[in-house]
N, C-alpha and C positions, 0 to 999 in steps of 0.2 A: 556483387551486391550493390553496385553503384546506385541502382534505383530501389533497392530493398526488395525487389521482386522475388528473389529465390529463398527468402526467409518468411515463414508465416508463424505468427504467434497467436495461438488459440485461447490461451488463458486456462490451461488444464491444471497446472500446479506450479509449485515453487521451482522445481528442477527445470521445467520448460522455460520459465521466466528467466532463470539464471543463464540458460543457454542462449536465449534471445538477446539478453543484455550483452553477453560475450560476443555474439555475432555482430551486433552494432558496433561494439568497441573495436573488433578486428577490422571491420570495413572502414571505420573512421581512421584508424591507425594507418591502414594501407593508403587512404586518400590524403594523409597528412592533415586531418581535420579533428584529431583526437581532443583538442582543447576548444572546439567550436560546438557548444551545447545546442545552439539553435540549429546548426547543420545536422547534428546527430538526431535531434528530435524530428526534423523533417525526413531524415532517412528512415526512421522507425515508422512513420505514419502509415505507409502502404502495407506494412507487415501485419497489422492488427486484423483479426478476423474472429467471428463468433463472439464468445463471452468477453474476450479481451477487447474487441472493438466496442462492444457496449460499455465496458468499463471506461475505455479511453474517451468515449463521447461524453461520459458523465463528469469528466475532469474539468477544472477551471482552465480558461485559456492560457493563463500564465504557466500552468503546469505542462500543458500540451506543447508549449513553445520552448521549453527549457529542459534539455536532456537530464541535467542533474536533478531537477524536481520530478520529472517524469519517471526516471529510474527509481528514485526513492518511493514514489507512489506505487509503482509496480511491485517492488520488493515487499512493501507493506501489505498489498492486496493479495499477493501470491507468496505466502511464507514457505519456508523449507518443509519438506515432508516430515512426518513424525519419525523420530528415531534418527534424524540426521545428525550424526556425531561431529560433522565438520563445523557446525555453527558455534562460534565462540562469541560470547557477549563481552562488553567492556568489563574489565577486571579479570579476564581470563576464565570465566566460568562458561560452561556450555548450557547452563540453566538460564532461562529468561529472568531478568531482574526488573523490578519496578521500583522507582524512587518515590517515596512518599514523605510526609512530614517527619516520620520517625526513622528515616533512612531506608536503604534498599532492603527489600526482602526477596528471597529467592522463591520462585514458583516451580511447580513440577515441570519436568522436561517437555511435556506435550501442551503446555500452556500456549494460548494464542493471544496476541494483542492486536487490536484493530479498532474500527469505528462502527457505530450503529447508524445505518441509513433508515430513515422513516419513510415507508411507502404506504399510501392510503389504500382502502379497499377497492377503489376504482383505478388503481395503479398510478395515482398521482404521486409525484415526488415532493416530499416535504423537506428534503435536505437531511443533513446529519444531526444527530443529537449533539448539542453543544452546551457549554456553560458560559453564561454571560448574556449579552444582548444579541438575540438572534432575530431573524426576520419576523417571527411570530410572537416572541415573548422575551422577558428578561429572567435570567436564572436558567436552570437546566431545561432544555426543550428543543424541539425540532427547528430547523431552518438554518443551521450553521453550514458554512462551506466546508469542503474536505480539510482545508488548512486550519479551520477554526474548530473542528470537531474534537470532542473529548476522546481520550483513549480508554478503551475497555479491555479487560483481560478475562479470559475464561479458559477452563480446562475441558476439552471435549470429553464427554462420557456417555455411556449408554443410558444413564438415568439423568434426572434433573441436575443441573449444576448452577452455581452462583456466578454472577457476573460482577466483577469488581470494577467500579468506576473511579478513575483517578482524577480528582478535581483539585486544582491549585488555587489557594486563596491567600 
């Protein structure tokens, strides 16, 4: 895997993402580059294809060039599959937790935490929903970078569901 050519990451799901990250770690360990985040990010680049490539191209340059940031972005974008019993959150719980002003509250097992990207009707990219000064406005609005985006939490359901937005003030 010295060139990354025998591993392809398509962005199908969390399990594929974890296998991809593991493959990069194994190759870096074998090359004695396991502590070189720039080298590992470069190794991963030719592996992206399909949806994963489109996501990679949407990332900020500093994320693309740093394996520790890229790895975190990938794990956030491709969460574990529903019912994944191996996922343990801080504090020892397998249930996702969100910290808010009244302390942590536990969400249902299939809750998802992510960001909202705003896309116009003509496919123009307005950036992520953010809180604070964005490119377009002050307050909650579009134009934030992925690093500045607010986190949202939702529980996938067959009917309408609420989205909880965590805003720190």
